[in-house]
NUTISE-570802 format. One record per residue: z, y, x of N, C-alpha, C in turn; residue in three letters. Coordinates in steps of 0.001 Angstrom, whole numbers, padded with zeros to 6 digits, always signed. Layout:
ZYXZYXZYXALA/...
REM end
This chain:
-016869-024988+025805-016241-025008+026778-014710-025171+025546MET/-014091-026024+026351-012686-025893+025641-011586-025249+026133THR/-010792-023951+024785-009881-023256+025679-008534-024582+025227GLN/-007615-024254+026333-006256-024778+026275-004942-023776+026338ARG/-004369-023798+025506-002912-023054+024814-002347-023406+026410LEU/-001075-022442+026862-000288-022170+027904+000691-023463+027409PRO/+001208-024182+028773+002168-024826+027941+003333-024395+027387PRO/+004114-023212+027482+004902-022500+027053+004162-021345+026186SER/+005051-021099+025151+004682-020142+024141+005016-018742+024536LEU/+004217-017895+023921+004513-016535+024361+005386-016152+023015THR/+006437-015733+023128+007462-015278+021722+006592-014387+021041PRO/+006764-013759+020036+006574-013018+018872+006613-011395+019554LEU/+007861-011431+019899+008046-010192+020207+008059-009473+021488ASP/+007461-010334+022534+006681-010059+023389+005589-009766+023472THR/+004595-010385+022449+003018-010175+022084+003252-009341+021303ALA/+003775-009062+020272+003939-007662+019894+004102-006409+020635LEU/+004974-006070+021389+004832-005257+022524+003986-005189+023709ALA/+003723-006453+023847+002410-006156+024770+001306-005411+024289ALA/+001171-006002+022715-000267-005053+021689-000018-003821+021360LEU/+001825-003419+021138+001550-002089+020944+001423-001110+022331LEU/+001600-001539+023180+002070-001072+024473+000936+000280+024843ARG/+000977+002031+024408+000183+003009+025005-000635+003545+023381GLY/+000192+002495+022164-001194+002623+021312-000272+003904+020394VAL/-001076+004777+020110-000907+006293+019366-001569+006449+018221ASP/-000609+007234+017128-001115+007596+016394-002621+008399+016089PRO/-003360+007739+015164-005016+008417+015400-004862+009200+014820ILE/-006157+010097+015156-006267+011731+014569-006813+011824+012866ALA/-006501+012577+012543-006283+012766+010982-007454+012963+010619THR/-008002+012708+009257-009460+013005+008574-008760+013308+006898ILE/-009320+014226+006749-009700+014254+005417-010747+013863+004486GLU/-010209+013142+003392-011182+012560+002612-010828+012961+001139LEU/-011867+012910+000706-011979+013202-000752-010796+012193-001667PRO/-010499+012439-002645-009789+011516-003189-010075+010320-003843LEU/-011760+010059-004184-011942+009243-004694-012113+007587-003275THR/-011666+008572-002422-011537+007651-001037-010371+007157-000251GLU/-009453+008016-000980-007931+008481-000241-006867+007573-001093ALA/-007049+006820-001691-006079+005913-002152-005972+004713-001085ALA/-004951+004166-000680-004464+002742-000226-004194+004081+001650GLY/-004668+004902+001962-004837+005681+002763-002989+006279+003281CYS/-002486+006456+004680-001417+006783+004778-001875+008657+005175ILE/-000884+009051+004437-001001+010694+004137-000505+011048+005576ALA/-001233+012818+006172-000900+012969+006868-001050+014663+006848ALA/+000186+014938+006523+000473+016868+006610-000569+016998+004833GLY/+000148+016450+003473-000325+016768+002830+000031+018552+002104THR/-001489+018996+001178-000941+020338+000871+000115+020648-000010PRO/+000800+021693+000166+001564+022031-001037+000975+022277-002788LEU/+001418+021504-003581+000582+022115-005058+001283+023774-005521LEU/+000439+024043-006071+000774+024565-007087+001091+024277-008473ALA/+001892+024867-009173+003125+024398-009843+002344+023857-011404ALA/+002317+023024-012022+002132+023388-013327+002370+022331-014007PHE/+002249+022453-015159+001409+023800-016187+002184+024751-015318PRO/+000722+025749-015249+001164+027363-015043+002056+027919-015461THR/+002468+027844-017232+002501+028454-018321+002737+027349-019070ARG/+004256+027856-020310+004201+026397-021468+003123+026126-022229ASP/+003211+024843-022227+002388+024356-023399+002814+023937-024466ILE/+001756+023211-025279+002088+022518-026136+001479+020916-026133ALA/+003004+020189-026279+002877+018986-025862+002361+017787-027012ALA/+002186+018423-027758+001663+017910-029484+001110+018823-030216ALA/+000511+017846-031138-000351+018869-032159+000888+019731-033072ASP/+000449+020675-033917+001532+020867-034396+001823+022663-034416GLY/+002428+022955-035607+003238+025037-035938+004068+025083-034600TRP/+003423+026021-033843+004007+026587-033151+004904+028124-033671ALA/+006368+027477-033670+007366+028679-034090+008423+029053-032711LEU/+009226+029517-033059+010295+029923-032706+011881+029381-033314CYS/+012764+028929-032577+014047+027920-033009+014568+028740-033924ALA/+014999+029975-032964+016331+030554-033544+015812+031272-035079ASN/+014572+031444-035071+013881+031937-036453+014012+030797-037805ASP/+014209+029584-037586+014386+028685-038186+015153+027652-038565ILE/+016409+028439-037936+017979+027539-038016+018053+027678-040051VAL/+018698+026118-040073+019161+025847-041325+018144+025690-042033GLY/+017013+025532-041664+015242+025183-042767+015613+023634-042814ALA/+015383+023399-043838+015384+022032-044348+014604+021768-045659SER/+014012+020615-046318+013647+020111-047523+013949+020271-048289ALA/+015194+020300-048719+016129+020887-049550+016462+022363-049665TYR/+016289+023045-048039+016409+024402-048508+015596+024980-047612SER/+013956+025244-048074+012887+025810-047343+012841+027102-046979PRO/+012408+027147-045715+012644+028508-045397+011249+029486-045130LEU/+011090+030498-046170+010028+031581-046217+009631+032000-045075PRO/+008412+031843-044077+008569+032872-043169+007511+033898-043913LEU/+007420+035256-042850+007097+036289-043110+005767+036394-042332THR/+005662+035811-041696+004212+035305-041157+003556+034651-040822THR/+002518+034209-040994+001544+032845-041343+002183+032160-039649ALA/+002557+030763-039540+002676+030317-038444+001283+030076-037469PRO/+001487+029541-036668+000010+028961-035340-000238+028091-035184VAL/-001380+027494-035313-001725+026102-035300-001947+025764-033630TRP/-001450+024864-033113-001636+024803-031676-002011+023277-031526VAL/-002997+022665-030705-003519+021433-030494-002734+021293-028782ASP/-002508+020051-028747-001900+019479-027366-002843+020111-026230ALA/-001854+020661-025034-002695+021334-024223-002718+022959-024111GLY/-002089+023262-025924-002617+025013-025689-001248+025202-025154ASP/-002242+026751-024977-000820+027788-024298+000217+028065-025192ALA/+001127+027637-025261+002587+028623-025976+002097+029945-026597MET/+002030+030055-028038+001537+031739-028447+003526+032708-027727PRO/+002643+033426-027671+004083+034663-026995+005337+034802-028411PRO/+006563+034412-027798+007504+034209-029136+007784+033190-029428GLY/+007054+031860-029123+007639+030701-029481+007927+029487-028589CYS/+008837+028499-028681+009418+027637-028329+009729+026351-028548ASP/+008824+026088-029928+009079+025126-030350+007547+024431-030941CYS/+007286+023012-031119+006089+022619-032099+006634+022235-032870VAL/+006482+022118-034378+007303+021353-035710+005387+020445-036051LEU/+006410+018804-036652+004846+018575-036871+004433+019060-038153ASP/+003175+018743-037852+001923+019355-039787+003058+018887-041071ALA/+003653+018022-041143+004270+017500-042506+006037+018953-042140ASP/+005759+019635-041931+007279+020320-041065+007105+022124-041421ALA/+005956+022046-041897+005884+023068-042434+004755+023323-043666VAL/+005012+023775-044909+003985+024039-046133+003568+024913-046311GLU/+001878+024720-046483+001527+026317-046369+000194+026078-047547VAL/+000395+027111-048451+000152+027491-049300-000771+028607-049623SER/-001619+028549-049601-002654+029830-049396-001498+030714-048539GLY/-001450+032086-048638-001054+033315-047644+000345+032519-047267PRO/+001426+032096-048110+002768+031649-048225+002831+030048-047139LEU/+003634+030428-046191+004284+029027-045533+005783+029469-045200ALA/+006383+027666-046287+007339+027855-045529+007800+026604-044750GLN/+009246+026611-044162+009388+025803-042887+010356+024689-043816VAL/+010050+023170-042997+010952+022818-044107+011883+021708-043088LEU/+012071+022290-041574+012916+021343-040760+013372+022313-039657ALA/+014350+021549-038885+014766+022925-038153+014133+022495-036566GLU/+013983+023362-035630+013608+022898-034520+014567+023736-032837GLY/+014397+022782-032317+015058+023322-031131+014013+023608-030052VAL/+014846+024536-028971+014042+025092-028193+013563+023893-027258PRO/+012268+023648-026730+011647+022562-026302+010724+021579-026872GLY/+011406+021496-028213+011055+020554-028484+009078+020200-029000GLN/+008678+019629-028533+006932+019739-028569+006265+020151-027295GLY/+007314+020744-026564+006732+022242-025378+006653+021211-024197VAL/+005646+021340-023150+006213+021031-021586+005929+022184-021048ARG/+007367+022686-020514+007781+023849-019942+006575+024173-018584ARG/+006669+024952-017982+005488+025738-017266+006485+024851-015646ALA/+005619+024465-014987+006600+024009-013925+007003+022427-013754GLY/+006843+022066-014804+007508+020588-015292+007541+019271-015162SER/+005285+019402-014855+005399+018053-014304+004968+018502-012813ASP/+004609+019217-012145+004757+019704-010963+005346+021070-010585ILE/+006643+020768-009595+007241+021743-009282+006469+022500-008367ALA/+006532+024067-008214+005963+025160-007193+005705+024407-005819GLY/+004905+024783-005036+005032+024194-003712+005441+022823-003500ARG/+005632+021741-004155+005738+020453-003723+004701+019827-003357ALA/+004982+018515-002346+003848+018058-001883+003877+016846-002767PRO/+002366+016396-002314+001438+015186-003293+002601+014143-003139ALA/+002634+014072-002038+003233+012770-001269+004028+013251+000292VAL/+005274+012317+000858+005545+013019+001867+004454+012651+002942ALA/+004225+012704+004292+003630+012557+005309+004526+011255+006039GLU/+003275+010519+006041+003664+008709+006450+004000+008013+005447GLY/+003436+008358+004470+003843+007429+003105+002493+006821+002873HIS/+002461+006094+002018+000937+005298+001592+000788+006198-000348LEU/-000289+006765+000391-001035+007776-000966-001792+006093-002460ILE/-001133+006098-003318-001411+005595-004333-002079+006497-005695HIS/-002050+005686-007125-002784+006159-008239-001497+007635-008949PRO/-000774+006830-008400+000308+008478-008829-000033+009836-007781ALA/-000006+009323-006846+000235+010582-005460-001615+011103-005979THR/-003027+010704-006528-004302+011076-006562-004186+011521-007818LEU/-002373+011397-008840-003009+011941-010244-002674+013816-009971LEU/-001241+013669-008950-000559+014856-009100-001661+015813-008077LEU/-002636+014973-007397-003275+016097-006630-004536+016749-007547ALA/-005269+015523-008285-006092+015849-009432-005771+017000-010146ARG/-004606+016515-010696-003931+017728-012056-003860+019303-010978THR/-003209+019366-009777-003080+020528-009140-004377+021387-008552ALA/-005740+020687-008811-006856+020677-008828-007157+020816-006909GLY/-006512+019822-006059-006804+019257-004744-007849+018718-004824VAL/-008989+018828-004011-009693+017480-003931-009862+017036-002612GLU/-009325+017513-001599-009109+016213-000646-007860+015846+000197LYS/-007897+015326+000697-006448+015067+001081-006343+014184+002872LEU/-005321+015528+003446-005834+014482+005205-004954+013477+005186SER/-005564+012519+005715-005047+010986+006250-005251+010441+007325VAL/-004822+009577+007291-005277+008118+008773-005469+007250+008557ARG/-006765+006958+008967-007585+005665+008234-008049+005136+009417ARG/-007704+003767+010045-007622+003154+011200-008915+002810+010692PRO/-009652+002267+011956-011080+001806+011958-011006+000376+012182ARG/-011434-001087+011324-010694-001834+011690-012456-003007+011625LEU/-012830-003487+012694-013860-004339+013105-013375-005991+013202CYS/-013891-006642+012248-013815-007699+012451-014945-008532+012345ILE/-015113-009394+013726-015827-009881+014013-015660-011784+013595VAL/-016324-012143+012719-016679-013451+012068-017256-014874+013441ASN/-015984-015218+013487-017067-016449+014366-017224-017457+013267VAL/-018476-018136+013224-018898-018909+011925-018198-020334+011981PRO/-017806-020646+010613-016966-021861+010223-015657-020933+009294GLY/-015646-019568+009622-014714-019309+009159-014864-018099+008253ALA/-015904-018010+007371-015907-017000+006728-014849-016707+005671ALA/-014463-017752+004885-013789-017814+003874-012353-016378+004190VAL/-012205-016924+005597-010725-016380+006051-011182-015013+006475THR/-012389-014821+006841-012588-013321+006890-012928-012205+006095ALA/-013286-013289+004723-013634-012188+003553-011926-011764+003212HIS/-011445-012651+003173-009636-012386+002805-009221-011579+003537MET/-009062-011834+004805-008765-009818+005732-008990-008917+005495ILE/-010918-009037+005310-011398-007933+005142-010892-007551+003829ALA/-010767-008100+003108-010205-007821+001469-008515-007060+001765GLU/-007669-007560+002526-006413-007373+002616-006424-006044+003306ILE/-007579-005933+004450-007354-004593+005193-007887-003717+004418ALA/-009146-003926+003525-009427-002614+002260-008212-001990+001838ARG/-007707-002985+000930-006474-002824+000568-005708-002018+001110ALA/-005594-002255+001756-004264-001166+003048-005094+000158+003323ALA/-006027+000128+002859-006558+002009+003317-007447+001379+004261GLY/-007852+000550+005018-007989+000232+006621-009783+001010+006069LEU/-010718+000962+007085-012351+001182+007042-012857+000365+007553GLN/-013027-000821+006633-013502-001804+007238-015024-001990+007655VAL/-015419-002415+009269-017136-002911+009636-016692-004150+009800GLN/-017863-005351+009116-018131-006591+010011-019001-006922+010232ALA/-018871-008275+011192-019920-008827+012578-019573-010140+012335ARG/-021000-010571+012499-020748-012131+012877-021361-012697+014078GLU/-020648-013359+014328-021385-014000+016071-022159-014667+015873ALA/-023362-014789+016593-024335-015658+015536-023839-017625+016022ALA/-023057-017725+017333-022529-018926+017450-021100-019012+017648ALA/-021019-020189+018021-019477-020038+018331-019090-020257+019809ARG/-020203-019960+020220-020016-020440+022103-019292-018720+022718ASP/-018930-018558+023919-017706-017590+024271-019240-016505+024642ALA/-020481-016814+025059-021623-015657+025303-021679-015422+023549ALA/-021823-015982+022918-022637-015375+021292-020967-014241+020775SER/-020114-014916+021064-018912-014144+020310-018960-012825+021489ILE/-019007-012803+022651-018949-012182+023403-020131-010771+023394ALA/-021283-011327+023098-021702-010032+022470-021739-009896+020894GLU/-020863-010155+020023-020657-009523+019152-019652-008522+019377ALA/-018605-008627+020220-017510-008077+020829-018270-006340+021524LEU/-019384-006128+021739-020001-005520+022778-020414-004096+021180GLY/-020512-002499+022109-020447-001416+021665-020013-001426+020180ASP/-018477-001541+020093-017986-001332+018700-017264+000070+018869LEU/-017460+000796+017810-016441+001954+017342-015738+001815+016508THR/-014274+001539+017109-012875+001413+015536-011860+001575+016427CYS/-010677+001512+016124-009592+001422+016201-008582-000035+016393ASP/-008936-001042+015482-009408-002230+015957-009846-002846+015824ILE/-009680-004249+016658-010582-005451+016615-009961-006469+016169VAL/-010603-007348+014921-010240-008971+014800-010966-009620+014461ALA/-010931-010715+015606-011903-011884+015709-011189-012905+014729THR/-012328-013484+014032-011728-014329+012858-012321-015738+013178VAL/-011251-016620+013877-012089-018227+014197-011779-018449+015708GLY/-012380-019564+015521-012343-019707+017351-011117-019363+018697GLY/-010078-019213+017866-008836-018969+018740-007924-020121+019550SER/-007892-021418+018779-007371-022292+019001-008068-023105+020193GLY/-007546-024362+020207-007786-025276+021441-008849-026559+021800ALA/-009873-026084+020318-010674-027075+020024-012080-027052+021178GLY/-012854-028221+021413-014100-028253+021944-015367-026794+021453ARG/-014996-026595+020069-015560-025485+020538-014917-024221+019798ARG/-013659-024202+020093-013486-022775+020191-013010-021625+021450ASP/-013894-020541+021398-014041-019861+022830-013951-018195+022229ALA/-013375-018112+021242-013451-016719+020651-012180-016200+021929ALA/-011248-016459+022632-010405-016298+023578-010973-016006+024529VAL/-011756-017130+025594-012876-017279+026376-013553-015875+026197SER/-014449-015506+025269-014834-014591+024832-014553-012986+025195ALA/-013154-012960+024483-012205-012235+025129-012021-011631+026329LEU/-011353-012913+027178-011211-012443+028583-012941-012103+029498ALA/-013376-012634+029023-014960-012008+029819-015663-010561+029730ARG/-015157-010479+028197-015508-008475+027718-014025-007864+027923HIS/-013065-008303+028179-011535-007580+028234-010359-008483+028622GLY/-009329-007841+027993-007982-008513+029347-007234-009166+027827ASP/-007014-010354+028163-005871-011486+027185-004590-011106+027572VAL/-004101-010411+026762-002603-010135+026744-001257-011685+026493LEU/-001995-011823+025735-001129-013519+025038-002304-014274+024529ALA/-002060-015933+024761-002229-016757+023880-001667-017574+023706HIS/-001002-018029+022157-000233-019005+022256+001241-018693+021974GLY/+001363-018447+020548+002524-017217+020364+003352-018777+019618LEU/+004490-017855+019987+005834-018681+019341+006040-018637+018101ALA/+005138-018481+016792+004840-018365+015868+004174-019009+014696LEU/+004536-019416+013796+004597-020586+012674+004286-020229+011506GLN/+003079-019622+010579+001848-020762+011076+001320-019040+012164PRO/+000309-019359+012698-000439-018470+013281-000133-018947+015220GLY/-000026-020205+015228+000467-020236+016731-000846-020531+017805ARG/-001987-020463+017294-002762-020115+018280-003959-018817+018190THR/-002613-017785+017826-003511-016513+017443-003464-016176+018885ALA/-003807-014695+019099-003907-013756+020224-004221-012677+020920ALA/-003805-011826+021469-003201-010441+021590-004351-010097+022777VAL/-005010-008665+022962-005754-008545+023792-005577-006761+024017GLY/-007012-006228+024722-007555-005205+025317-008858-005318+024819ARG/-009784-004209+023921-011033-004553+024757-011346-002945+025344LEU/-011222-002507+026351-010830-000943+026829-009427-000744+026144GLY/-009603+000100+026009-008024+000947+024871-008232+000612+023645PRO/-008853-000523+022838-009122-000459+021739-007972-002122+021483VAL/-007283-002020+020758-006631-003323+021030-007160-004372+019770PRO/-006925-005368+019852-007572-006866+019535-006731-008155+019353ILE/-006735-008239+018144-005700-009473+017654-007100-010509+017325VAL/-006989-011957+018185-007868-012951+017931-007111-013599+016403ALA/-007565-013582+015417-006741-014358+014201-007347-016271+014029LEU/-006541-016963+014019-007111-018335+013536-007944-018490+012564PRO/-009302-018998+012478-009620-019793+011579-009190-020195+010014GLY/-007787-020681+009970-007624-021254+008865-007137-020251+008067SER/-006670-020006+006621-005806-018459+006244-004914-018428+006173PRO/-004265-019701+006490-002659-019186+006284-002123-019419+007562ASP/-003121-019344+008593-002624-019346+009919-003012-017343+010440HIS/-004282-017665+010058-004537-016235+009915-004095-014953+008945ALA/-003287-015372+007820-002306-014305+007416-001294-014244+007831LEU/-000288-015190+008481+000712-015240+009386+000133-014052+010618ALA/-000708-014540+011403-000769-013506+012660-001010-011878+011888ALA/-001629-012192+010674-002393-010708+010549-000808-009953+009390TRP/-000197-010630+009759+001535-009717+009028+002212-009389+009881LEU/+001812-010572+010797+002851-010333+012326+002746-009213+013417ALA/+001321-009766+013655+000492-008545+014702-000272-007412+014456LEU/-001047-007620+013375-001751-006725+012983-001604-005490+012146ALA/-000154-006107+010945+000498-005120+010392+000895-003302+011072LEU/+001658-003903+012036+002522-003425+012870+001604-002617+013542PRO/+000379-003066+014087-000648-001863+014764-001307-000922+013809LEU/-001246-001504+012884-001549-000239+011763-001108+000265+011586VAL/+000597+000184+011359+001336+001254+010983+001439+002266+012110ASP/+001219+001586+013228+001774+002333+014308+000180+003014+014433ARG/-000925+003201+014283-002001+003747+014176-002278+004929+012717LEU/-001447+004615+012048-001928+005687+011008-000509+006532+010685SER/+000861+006229+011754+001731+006873+011862+003146+006545+010778ALA/+002421+005325+009790+002936+005093+008633+004945+005118+008708ARG/+005499+005062+008289+006775+004990+007598+006888+003816+007380GLN/+008466+003385+007431+008683+001693+007591+008447+000983+006170LEU/+007588-000056+006102+007139-000482+004743+008397-000994+004044ARG/+008096-001016+002731+009062-000952+001722+009397-002789+001786ARG/+010456-003007+001639+011500-004289+001209+012673-004434+000133ARG/+012418-005334-000271+013251-005291-001315+014512-006532-000927MET/+015658-006711-001257+016449-007136-000803+017028-008167-002054THR/+017237-009354-001817+017604-010187-002748+018196-011458-002363LEU/+018781-012383-002943+019705-013589-002259+018533-014019-002461PRO/+018488-015624-001630+018095-017395-001574+018168-017941-002332LEU/+017375-018394-003208+017462-019193-004479+017805-020364-003821ALA/+017406-020827-002319+017940-021949-001701+017258-021825-000337ARG/+018161-022181+000516+018295-022427+001711+016339-022719+002558LYS/+016753-021857+003618+015545-021888+004594+015712-022526+005686ILE/+015107-023222+006196+015317-024285+007606+014395-023882+008533ALA/+014585-023790+009605+013663-023229+010496+014223-024002+011869SER/+012527-023458+012598+013360-024267+014198+013629-023232+014998SER/+014540-023372+015792+015209-022377+017465+013895-022493+017681VAL/+013422-021382+018317+012401-021287+019745+011674-020906+018758GLY/+011115-020865+017617+009796-020382+017217+010126-019506+016222ILE/+009185-018440+015965+009245-017835+014784+008520-018075+013532ALA/+008890-018061+012557+008594-018721+011583+008464-017803+010072GLU/+007441-017826+009656+007145-016600+008311+007678-017442+007339ILE/+008463-017133+006085+008420-017641+004637+007666-017116+003518ALA/+007060-017859+002712+006496-016998+001630+007667-017055+000396LEU/+007830-016398-000278+008821-015797-001123+008474-015604-002572LEU/+008898-015883-003556+008509-015285-004636+009853-015212-005616ALA/+009254-014082-005967+010801-013386-007213+010829-014191-008571GLU/+011872-014834-008430+012255-015742-009586+013880-015451-010097GLU/+014416-014665-011278+015700-014928-011841+016572-014015-010803HIS/+016080-012611-010102+016436-011686-009271+017214-012069-008167HIS/+016127-013331-007776+016030-013834-006310+015061-014542-005691ALA/+015327-014273-004573+013602-015313-003672+013644-017008-003851TRP/+012965-017076-004449+012264-018483-004205+011202-018427-002883LEU/+011690-019663-001918+011091-019878-001082+010479-021199-001571PRO/+008813-020386-001384+007797-020979-001529+006994-021963-000142LEU/+006968-021785+000764+006576-022523+001723+007146-021587+003037ALA/+007210-022624+003793+007990-022221+005455+007090-022940+006781VAL/+006378-022136+007801+006025-022886+008787+004564-023005+008295GLY/+004575-024042+007452+002860-024563+006919+002523-023475+005354GLU/+001424-023291+005200+000980-022692+003886+000421-023273+003321TRP/+000462-024353+001839-000773-024238+000630-001139-023100+000379PRO/-002695-022994+000384-003442-022046-000374-003170-021475-001711LEU/-002257-022253-002954-001230-022112-003750+000081-021029-003828GLN/+000022-021408-002701+002078-020692-001999+001644-019283-002025ALA/+000428-018870-001011-000338-017613-000684-000499-017054-001790ILE/-001347-017392-003158-001974-017224-003689-000591-016377-005016ALA/+000286-017433-004563+001810-016807-006054+003207-016190-004938ARG/+002498-015949-003606+003937-015261-002604+004253-013741-003196ALA/+005195-013543-003773+005743-011783-003716+005564-011088-002648ASP/+006033-012073-001795+006664-011138-000332+006750-012342+000533ALA/+007672-011951+001833+007381-012767+003012+008255-012134+003927TRP/+008811-013104+004678+010085-012998+005935+009585-013533+006958LEU/+010262-012756+007837+009887-013743+009288+011345-014222+009829LEU/+011348-015269+009868+012978-015713+010376+013160-015937+012204VAL/+013594-014940+012505+013428-014640+013706+013703-016529+014700PRO/+013148-016234+016054+013136-017407+016747+014799-017977+017145ALA/+015610-016723+016982+017378-017446+017457+017871-018146+015650SER/+017095-017834+015256+017931-018593+013778+017157-019811+013599HIS/+018168-020577+013006+017930-021706+012456+017771-021735+010846GLU/+017304-020211+010520+016944-020411+008559+018891-019468+008353GLY/+018060-019995+006996+019182-018688+005895+019961-019962+004967PHE/+021211-019516+004916+021734-020274+003547+021212-019727+002519ALA/+021399-020880+001187+021182-020154-000446+021914-019275-000258ALA/+021461-018623-001083+023047-017374-001423+022717-015873-000461GLY/+021959-016328+000705+022099-015439+001884+021024-014085+001469THR/+021553-012679+001517+020674-011588+001307+020209-011644+002285LEU/+018675-011207+001609+018062-011074+002954+016489-009986+002579VAL/+016308-009506+003332+014999-008511+003268+013670-008580+003543ASP/+013306-009076+002512+011574-009412+002587+010497-008138+002245ALA/+009178-008097+003235+008298-007457+002743+007680-007749+001795TYR/+007361-006924+001237+005948-007201-000188+004757-007377+000394LEU/+004298-008476-000464+002708-008741-000384+002363-007861-000811MET/+002176-007197-001756+001041-006484-002537+002766-005056-002738ARG/+001977-003461-002394+002817-002519-002765+002465-001618-003802GLU/
REM end
């Protein structure tokens, strides 16, 4: 069965609005720290202060800075009591507020003398200096990254509350490379990914693969075009509702959006560049809505050279950061090497003809 694109393409904004309509954030779950990286925080616990008391930040002699004022190699200061040696991480002894290096104190039997001054806090990690009391590990709606997990583990937290959308990828035969790419990108973004493969490229086989899914998002990969063997959108029409097919988006023109009951679905093209563009323009906003994510990070830099675009089509440009400027790598059509090299992406609205060289643009980072 041959699929036909409509004579007029659906504007990207219209397709995205239809995809997001009625979509609310999913319920929160608790995950162990080993599984929470890349997820979006949802009401993280307040952490206890750390350290709970002053500790040594380095190996050395624990002393009181006021007691050793004026000590030097030329004027050693004898100590009336033996100094206490501490290892990094040890609690500071009472009355001590600095740690001197091993060669700053000379010990001979019961006699000890100090050869250098110290200042309060030298070699000491103050109570609450690493984690202020009742501070969250990460703000709600923000990405959980390794530094977040460092704080949580240090404070003794074992689980974090997150929103982690469940994505089911249905691979249409012939698009395995692209399906693997989307799955890897989705996992890196904190999604729980499950994969299925249609038995064949016909509508009945793809529709069968779309049945009995338990997930928050569905993405088909491949079979969304107008070729004789492209039947993903026909399968979606059998099993659910097609909201838009044929988008004013380049790359990604043959993508489609729809619903399987209440579950939103994005039909991604089989070509890696077109699939990635549709993922960035359609699936990422959907993921952000489901996970109640705050705005994604963007970086503003001038363009190293102009970007030309066609009016009436939203085009995505791949950018690389060079010499504190955005260097356009590809617009509209993306070689695989440009995808591998890209640091960011920029959506050129359908109403724009592009941007002149030197224009400051806000680009979304490919990797956060």
